[in-house]
Structure formats: structure tokens, C-alpha cells
GUTORTOR-892849 format. One line per 3 residues: number of its first residue (from 1); their letters; for each residue x, y, z of N, C-alpha, C. Coordinates in nm, 3 decimals. Atoms other than C-alpha are relative to their C-alpha. Example, Ala and Ser with C-alpha at 12.3 -4.5 7.8 and 13.67 -1.06 7.14 Angstrom:
<atoms>
1 = AS = 0.089/-0.119/0.000/1.230/-0.450/0.780/0.090/0.120/0.000 ~ -0.082/-0.119/-0.006/1.367/-0.106/0.714/-0.077/0.109/0.073 $
</atoms>
This chain:
<atoms>
1 = MIE = 0.084/-0.118/0.000/0.000/0.000/0.000/0.088/0.125/0.000 ~ -0.077/-0.124/0.008/0.136/0.342/-0.095/-0.077/0.109/0.074 ~ 0.064/-0.101/-0.084/0.058/0.606/0.164/0.072/0.132/-0.015 $
4 = EAP = -0.065/-0.129/0.007/0.148/0.968/0.214/0.126/0.002/0.085 ~ -0.127/-0.013/-0.071/0.493/1.073/0.331/0.028/0.148/0.022 ~ -0.035/-0.140/-0.025/0.582/1.401/0.502/0.136/0.032/-0.061 $
7 = LSD = -0.128/-0.044/0.055/0.859/1.596/0.329/0.061/0.104/0.094 ~ -0.045/-0.106/-0.091/0.931/1.932/0.495/-0.092/0.120/-0.016 ~ 0.080/-0.123/0.006/0.767/2.268/0.566/-0.149/-0.027/-0.013 $
10 = GVV = 0.142/0.031/0.007/0.426/2.099/0.602/-0.045/-0.058/-0.133 ~ 0.033/0.058/0.131/0.441/1.954/0.249/0.006/-0.151/0.010 ~ 0.014/0.145/-0.004/0.335/1.593/0.200/0.000/-0.054/-0.143 $
13 = LRP = 0.007/0.074/0.126/0.391/1.352/-0.089/-0.108/-0.105/0.017 ~ 0.106/0.100/-0.009/0.078/1.146/-0.153/-0.046/-0.041/-0.139 ~ 0.052/0.043/0.131/-0.076/0.943/-0.434/-0.109/0.095/-0.049 $
16 = AAE = 0.105/-0.082/0.062/-0.292/1.145/-0.674/-0.133/-0.074/0.008 ~ 0.136/0.057/-0.007/-0.669/1.091/-0.652/-0.090/0.076/-0.097 ~ 0.093/-0.058/0.097/-0.963/1.163/-0.880/-0.045/0.141/0.039 $
19 = QDA = 0.050/-0.130/-0.046/-1.077/1.457/-0.666/0.106/0.110/-0.002 ~ -0.107/-0.100/0.004/-0.744/1.639/-0.722/-0.001/0.087/-0.125 ~ -0.001/-0.074/0.127/-0.837/1.780/-1.064/-0.003/0.152/0.020 $
22 = EAL = 0.009/-0.145/-0.022/-0.934/2.126/-0.935/0.130/0.055/0.058 ~ -0.125/-0.047/-0.061/-0.623/2.161/-0.717/0.116/-0.007/-0.100 ~ -0.102/0.009/0.106/-0.404/2.043/-1.008/-0.016/0.114/-0.099 $
25 = LQA = 0.026/-0.111/0.091/-0.569/2.296/-1.236/0.055/0.129/0.058 ~ -0.049/-0.122/-0.063/-0.496/2.576/-0.989/0.152/0.003/0.003 ~ -0.147/0.006/-0.002/-0.134/2.459/-0.959/0.057/0.030/-0.138 $
28 = YLR = -0.050/-0.026/0.135/-0.085/2.456/-1.335/-0.026/0.143/-0.043 ~ 0.027/-0.140/0.033/-0.251/2.796/-1.374/0.101/0.091/0.070 ~ -0.097/-0.080/-0.079/-0.027/2.941/-1.098/0.140/-0.011/-0.058 $
31 = NRD = -0.136/0.029/0.044/0.283/2.785/-1.253/0.018/-0.003/-0.151 ~ -0.005/0.007/0.146/0.208/2.825/-1.622/0.130/0.059/-0.055 ~ -0.124/-0.061/0.049/0.499/3.064/-1.682/0.123/-0.071/0.055 $
34 = HLR = -0.113/0.069/-0.064/0.730/2.887/-1.437/0.034/-0.132/-0.071 ~ -0.022/0.131/0.060/0.685/2.549/-1.610/0.023/0.003/-0.151 ~ -0.006/-0.008/0.147/0.680/2.671/-1.971/0.135/-0.044/-0.054 $
37 = RWE = -0.135/0.029/0.047/1.058/2.640/-2.012/0.036/-0.149/0.012 ~ -0.040/0.137/-0.033/1.063/2.282/-1.879/-0.096/-0.108/-0.049 ~ 0.102/0.099/0.036/0.751/2.115/-2.021/-0.041/0.015/-0.147 $
40 = PRR = 0.055/-0.012/0.136/0.585/2.041/-2.356/-0.101/0.115/-0.006 ~ 0.106/-0.099/0.017/0.359/2.308/-2.497/-0.132/-0.068/0.027 ~ 0.129/0.057/-0.039/0.012/2.252/-2.363/-0.113/0.066/-0.078 $
43 = PEE = 0.118/-0.061/0.064/-0.315/2.299/-2.554/-0.083/0.072/0.106 ~ 0.080/-0.080/-0.095/-0.557/2.544/-2.395/-0.090/-0.087/0.087 ~ 0.088/0.085/-0.081/-0.787/2.260/-2.281/0.073/-0.063/0.119 $
46 = FFT = -0.077/0.049/-0.114/-0.503/2.141/-2.055/-0.025/0.089/0.121 ~ 0.017/-0.097/-0.107/-0.565/2.455/-1.849/-0.148/0.022/0.034 ~ 0.141/-0.003/-0.039/-0.931/2.371/-1.783/-0.024/-0.114/0.099 $
49 = LQG = 0.034/0.106/-0.095/-1.097/2.162/-1.515/-0.024/-0.132/-0.074 ~ 0.025/0.122/0.078/-1.216/1.913/-1.778/0.132/-0.060/-0.050 ~ -0.130/0.049/0.048/-0.863/1.889/-1.921/0.078/-0.069/0.109 $
52 = QAL = -0.072/0.062/-0.111/-0.712/1.815/-1.582/-0.069/-0.128/0.046 ~ 0.074/0.120/-0.042/-0.989/1.569/-1.493/0.027/-0.116/-0.096 ~ -0.027/0.106/0.099/-0.933/1.374/-1.818/0.144/-0.051/0.012 $
55 = RLK = -0.141/0.039/-0.014/-0.554/1.376/-1.775/0.019/-0.085/0.126 ~ -0.011/0.073/-0.126/-0.587/1.260/-1.414/-0.066/-0.137/-0.013 ~ 0.069/0.128/0.020/-0.837/0.990/-1.511/0.088/-0.098/-0.077 $
58 = DLL = -0.090/0.085/0.078/-0.592/0.856/-1.769/0.116/-0.051/0.086 ~ -0.110/0.043/-0.087/-0.305/0.850/-1.517/-0.046/-0.102/0.104 ~ 0.051/0.095/-0.100/-0.522/0.673/-1.259/-0.034/-0.134/-0.063 $
61 = EQR = 0.022/0.127/0.071/-0.624/0.412/-1.518/0.133/-0.071/-0.023 ~ -0.133/0.060/0.017/-0.255/0.357/-1.594/0.051/-0.056/0.133 ~ -0.041/0.050/-0.132/-0.191/0.322/-1.220/-0.071/-0.133/0.029 $
64 = AQG = 0.076/0.123/-0.025/-0.468/0.059/-1.195/0.055/-0.116/-0.083 ~ -0.060/0.103/0.087/-0.296/-0.130/-1.480/0.146/-0.028/0.034 ~ -0.139/0.020/-0.040/0.043/-0.106/-1.308/0.100/0.065/-0.093 $
67 = RAM = -0.088/-0.063/0.098/0.187/0.118/-1.582/0.048/0.139/0.041 ~ -0.039/-0.134/-0.045/0.219/0.448/-1.388/-0.029/0.013/0.148 ~ 0.028/-0.033/-0.139/0.227/0.591/-1.038/0.013/0.151/0.017 $
70 = PWL = -0.003/-0.145/-0.018/0.128/0.957/-0.995/-0.012/0.040/0.147 ~ 0.006/-0.059/-0.134/0.195/1.150/-0.673/-0.015/0.151/-0.013 ~ 0.004/-0.146/-0.010/0.128/1.507/-0.569/0.076/0.042/0.124 $
73 = LVE = -0.054/-0.066/-0.118/0.319/1.731/-0.334/-0.107/0.099/0.041 ~ 0.109/-0.086/-0.045/0.054/1.905/-0.127/0.035/0.065/0.133 ~ -0.005/-0.072/-0.126/0.044/2.163/0.145/-0.145/0.029/0.035 $
76 = GEK = 0.144/-0.006/-0.025/-0.300/2.121/0.297/-0.071/-0.051/-0.124 ~ 0.072/0.037/0.123/-0.529/2.116/-0.007/0.069/0.053/-0.126 ~ -0.069/-0.065/0.112/-0.286/2.311/-0.228/0.105/-0.092/-0.061 $
79 = VVG = -0.101/0.079/0.072/-0.089/2.117/-0.491/0.119/0.092/-0.027 ~ -0.120/-0.079/0.019/0.270/2.244/-0.493/0.107/-0.078/-0.077 ~ -0.093/0.075/0.082/0.431/1.980/-0.713/-0.058/-0.134/-0.039 $
82 = RMT = 0.046/0.129/0.051/0.400/1.650/-0.891/0.121/-0.088/-0.024 ~ -0.098/0.103/0.031/0.604/1.330/-0.918/-0.076/-0.112/-0.070 ~ 0.070/0.107/0.070/0.512/1.061/-1.167/0.100/-0.102/-0.054 $
85 = LTG = -0.070/0.109/0.067/0.658/0.725/-1.258/-0.089/-0.043/-0.116 ~ 0.075/0.045/0.117/0.547/0.638/-1.611/0.079/-0.109/-0.071 ~ -0.067/0.104/0.077/0.627/0.361/-1.852/0.052/-0.113/0.086 $
88 = IVR = -0.044/0.110/-0.085/0.650/0.105/-1.575/-0.007/-0.129/-0.080 ~ -0.012/0.125/0.075/0.768/-0.218/-1.733/0.041/-0.109/0.097 ~ -0.031/0.116/-0.086/0.772/-0.554/-1.556/0.089/-0.097/-0.077 $
91 = GPW = -0.084/0.101/0.066/0.942/-0.877/-1.659/0.145/0.021/0.035 ~ -0.142/-0.009/-0.032/1.320/-0.873/-1.684/0.053/0.144/0.009 ~ -0.048/-0.138/-0.002/1.337/-0.493/-1.706/-0.026/0.068/0.134 $
94 = LSA = 0.039/-0.059/-0.129/1.151/-0.374/-1.389/0.047/0.145/0.010 ~ -0.049/-0.136/0.013/1.200/-0.011/-1.487/-0.115/0.098/-0.016 ~ 0.099/-0.107/0.019/1.016/0.322/-1.499/0.074/0.130/-0.028 $
97 = DLG = -0.052/-0.135/0.024/1.069/0.684/-1.602/-0.060/0.095/0.101 ~ 0.043/-0.097/-0.100/1.047/0.965/-1.349/-0.009/0.139/-0.061 ~ 0.018/-0.140/0.036/0.907/1.310/-1.420/-0.050/0.075/0.122 $
100 = YWV = 0.042/-0.076/-0.117/0.851/1.588/-1.168/0.012/0.149/-0.023 ~ -0.017/-0.145/-0.007/0.808/1.957/-1.101/-0.044/0.047/0.139 ~ 0.035/-0.063/-0.127/0.778/2.185/-0.799/-0.046/0.142/-0.029 $
103 = DGD = 0.055/-0.135/0.009/0.573/2.505/-0.770/0.112/0.103/0.008 ~ -0.103/-0.103/0.003/0.781/2.814/-0.849/0.023/0.068/0.134 ~ -0.015/-0.062/-0.132/0.715/2.955/-0.501/0.058/-0.095/0.103 $
106 = YTG = -0.047/0.101/-0.096/0.844/2.634/-0.338/0.137/-0.056/-0.038 ~ -0.131/0.052/0.040/1.173/2.577/-0.521/0.106/0.042/0.101 ~ -0.111/-0.032/-0.088/1.498/2.577/-0.328/-0.019/-0.043/0.144 $
109 = RGL = 0.028/0.045/-0.137/1.346/2.415/-0.017/0.033/-0.147/0.023 ~ -0.033/0.142/-0.014/1.465/2.060/-0.081/-0.119/-0.092/-0.022 ~ 0.119/0.084/0.018/1.115/1.938/-0.165/0.018/-0.102/-0.111 $
112 = ATG = -0.021/0.094/0.110/1.211/1.783/-0.499/0.095/-0.111/0.044 ~ -0.095/0.099/-0.046/1.508/1.608/-0.339/-0.067/-0.100/0.094 ~ 0.069/0.090/-0.094/1.298/1.468/-0.054/-0.103/-0.087/-0.068 $
115 = AVR = 0.102/0.077/0.070/1.019/1.362/-0.287/0.062/-0.106/-0.091 ~ -0.066/0.099/0.086/1.255/1.190/-0.533/0.055/-0.114/0.085 ~ -0.047/0.107/-0.090/1.415/1.001/-0.243/-0.113/-0.094/0.039 $
118 = EVC = 0.114/0.081/-0.042/1.073/0.885/-0.125/-0.055/-0.082/-0.116 ~ 0.047/0.074/0.118/0.962/0.787/-0.476/0.093/-0.118/-0.028 ~ -0.095/0.109/0.022/1.281/0.581/-0.514/-0.018/-0.110/0.105 $
121 = RIA = 0.022/0.099/-0.106/1.218/0.411/-0.179/-0.124/-0.084/-0.032 ~ 0.125/0.071/0.032/0.861/0.322/-0.281/0.020/-0.087/-0.124 ~ -0.024/0.077/0.123/0.974/0.211/-0.628/0.076/-0.128/0.031 $
124 = DQV = -0.080/0.116/-0.039/1.224/-0.025/-0.466/-0.079/-0.094/0.089 ~ 0.057/0.085/-0.104/1.037/-0.154/-0.161/-0.144/-0.043/-0.026 ~ 0.142/0.030/0.021/0.673/-0.142/-0.271/-0.027/-0.047/-0.143 $
127 = LKL = 0.024/0.035/0.140/0.669/-0.148/-0.652/0.096/-0.106/-0.051 ~ -0.099/0.104/0.031/0.971/-0.383/-0.659/0.067/0.022/-0.136 ~ -0.070/-0.033/0.123/1.137/-0.202/-0.949/0.151/-0.014/0.021 $
130 = HRI = -0.146/0.011/-0.001/1.506/-0.240/-1.036/0.066/0.133/-0.033 ~ -0.065/-0.118/0.057/1.574/0.090/-1.214/-0.102/0.110/-0.025 ~ 0.078/-0.117/0.038/1.439/0.442/-1.256/0.087/0.086/-0.090 $
133 = AAG = -0.069/-0.090/0.092/1.538/0.665/-1.547/-0.064/0.138/0.007 ~ 0.050/-0.137/0.006/1.503/1.042/-1.575/0.084/0.077/-0.100 ~ -0.073/-0.086/0.093/1.599/1.303/-1.830/-0.025/0.146/0.033 $
136 = TLI = 0.015/-0.144/-0.022/1.661/1.676/-1.797/0.049/0.074/-0.123 ~ -0.059/-0.086/0.101/1.717/1.954/-2.041/0.148/0.019/0.034 ~ -0.144/-0.011/-0.019/2.092/2.000/-2.088/0.035/0.110/0.101 $
139 = DNA = -0.033/-0.113/-0.087/2.086/2.333/-1.901/-0.081/0.005/0.130 ~ 0.081/0.000/-0.122/1.853/2.231/-1.616/0.085/-0.050/0.117 ~ -0.094/0.036/-0.106/2.122/2.232/-1.347/-0.073/-0.034/0.130 $
142 = ASQ = 0.072/0.026/-0.126/1.869/2.241/-1.059/-0.054/-0.143/0.003 ~ 0.055/0.136/0.005/1.698/1.920/-1.169/0.112/-0.104/-0.002 ~ -0.114/0.092/0.001/2.031/1.754/-1.241/0.058/-0.015/0.140 $
145 = NVL = -0.049/0.007/-0.137/2.146/1.841/-0.888/-0.090/-0.086/0.087 ~ 0.094/0.084/-0.074/1.830/1.682/-0.745/0.029/-0.147/-0.028 ~ -0.023/0.139/0.038/1.897/1.364/-0.938/0.133/-0.051/0.056 $
148 = LKT = -0.130/0.043/-0.051/2.265/1.350/-0.842/-0.004/-0.019/0.151 ~ 0.009/0.011/-0.146/2.185/1.410/-0.472/-0.080/-0.122/0.044 ~ 0.086/0.112/-0.036/1.935/1.123/-0.479/0.049/-0.133/-0.060 $
151 = GFE = -0.059/0.126/0.041/2.168/0.861/-0.623/-0.009/-0.034/-0.148 ~ 0.003/0.024/0.144/2.106/0.895/-0.997/0.138/0.026/-0.058 ~ -0.126/-0.020/0.070/2.401/0.871/-1.233/-0.028/0.035/-0.145 $
154 = PYG = 0.018/-0.030/0.142/2.431/1.030/-1.576/0.050/-0.116/-0.085 ~ -0.048/0.108/0.085/2.459/0.778/-1.855/-0.003/0.035/-0.148 ~ -0.006/-0.038/0.140/2.432/0.975/-2.176/-0.079/0.126/-0.030 $
157 = TAE = 0.074/-0.114/0.051/2.282/1.249/-2.385/-0.083/-0.048/-0.118 ~ 0.089/0.035/0.113/1.987/1.210/-2.620/-0.032/0.126/-0.077 ~ 0.027/-0.116/0.085/1.967/1.454/-2.907/-0.148/0.004/-0.039 $
160 = RYL = 0.140/-0.024/0.040/1.625/1.602/-2.984/-0.093/-0.105/0.064 ~ 0.066/0.107/-0.076/1.481/1.369/-2.715/-0.149/0.026/0.022 ~ 0.141/-0.034/-0.027/1.158/1.551/-2.623/-0.031/0.138/-0.056 $
163 = EID = 0.047/-0.131/0.044/0.953/1.837/-2.760/-0.038/0.078/0.126 ~ 0.019/-0.082/-0.120/0.978/2.094/-2.480/-0.008/0.145/-0.044 ~ 0.020/-0.141/0.031/0.849/2.450/-2.506/0.004/0.026/-0.151 $
166 = GRW = 0.015/-0.020/0.144/0.781/2.403/-2.876/0.119/-0.041/-0.085 ~ -0.118/0.042/0.077/1.123/2.265/-2.979/0.046/-0.137/0.046 ~ -0.062/0.128/-0.035/1.283/1.921/-2.992/0.133/0.034/0.064 $
169 = QDH = -0.118/-0.042/-0.075/1.550/1.953/-2.728/0.080/-0.119/0.051 ~ -0.092/0.100/-0.052/1.854/1.757/-2.618/-0.021/-0.016/0.151 ~ 0.015/0.030/-0.142/1.840/1.590/-2.276/0.121/-0.079/0.051 $
172 = RLF = -0.098/0.081/-0.072/2.094/1.458/-2.029/-0.080/-0.112/0.067 ~ 0.071/0.116/-0.052/1.989/1.107/-1.925/0.066/-0.050/0.128 ~ -0.044/0.049/-0.130/2.015/0.970/-1.571/-0.072/-0.130/0.031 $
175 = QRI = 0.067/0.120/-0.050/1.936/0.640/-1.404/0.044/-0.026/0.142 ~ -0.036/0.047/-0.134/1.931/0.499/-1.056/-0.036/-0.148/0.006 ~ 0.022/0.142/-0.023/1.972/0.128/-0.998/-0.042/-0.013/0.146 $
178 = LND = 0.056/0.007/-0.134/1.757/0.055/-0.695/0.047/-0.123/0.077 ~ -0.036/0.127/-0.065/1.863/-0.305/-0.623/0.046/-0.097/-0.108 ~ -0.039/0.106/0.092/1.996/-0.622/-0.780/-0.074/-0.130/0.028 $
181 = RPA = 0.083/0.119/-0.022/1.715/-0.857/-0.680/-0.027/-0.068/-0.134 ~ 0.041/0.067/0.123/1.627/-1.123/-0.936/-0.136/0.052/-0.047 ~ 0.126/-0.051/0.058/1.348/-1.015/-1.172/-0.115/-0.096/0.023 $
184 = F = 0.107/0.098/-0.016/1.154/-1.336/-1.122/0.019/-0.082/0.125 $
</atoms>
């Protein structure tokens, strides 16, 4: 069972739920400019309650199928960040990809570092994964520092890896090996 975990400054990491659509919408509206540089361009419907509800419903369906695990960083009812494991693959790979962001007013407090540590712990102990991968824009030093502080190692660069802010951009790739348990 995946439960909530306190981080710091009254912020908690907890699994996303269907009723979080409004709080997610408010977080994305508040952080629209802050996140623009680091995320794909979003259609206008993304910034609506219906858009967030549909996106959340899809993530929760993927969670039910064992293909994703979405978390929110919350302070009371306010969403101040997101952590998501996507592309969870079982069998001999036991791997997932990590994506995350923190509210612009909450950066520099160690929240991303604490949340990534907790996500890695859950991925290892609860989800029984072997490896987590993450990618950052080449110049995203803050995110790279979070990954390095939490045990990730760089393993390469991918040219034109993701379409971010309207352009195909190069990414530095990281991975963290969680354990060496047998896959089966």
C-alpha cells in the first residue's frame, strides 16, 4: 500500500486521486509561466478543469494497470508539485521513467530532493522495481542536482529527445539502480 509521506515545511507527498483535478488545475494555472521552459507546450484545454480531470483519469487508469504511479506534493489542499513514474515495465526490465516539477514559489526548499528520495524508496520496496530513469534539459542544473543528490548517475545524452516549449530539445539522461534482486 502506498501512503502519504511528510517531506518538509508541512508539504506531503501522496498518491494522486480523482478529486485532485481542481487543485491540479490551480497549480498549473499558478505555474504556467514557471513550467513553460521545462515542459511540452500545452493545448488550452489542458488549463481547464475538464482537461485536468481527463488527464488525471488517464493517469489513474494507468496506475490501476500497473503502468504508472502519480503522486502530488501538497500543502494542505494546495498542490505544490507533482512526481510521476510512467512507462512502468515488468518482466526482466523492472524499470520506470520519473518526471517531476515543484511550484515556483516552493523551489529551493529541498522538496524535490525529498520527494525523489521517497519515490525511489517506494519504487524499490513497494513497486519492486530495479531501475528508474530520468531526463533533464541540458541546461537544467537544478533538476540535475536533485537527481545527483538522490543517487542517480548520468549515462548519456539524447539529441532532440523531447519536444519541450515548442522545440525538440537535447536531454541529459540519468538512471538509478535501486537493487539487484532477481526479476523473477
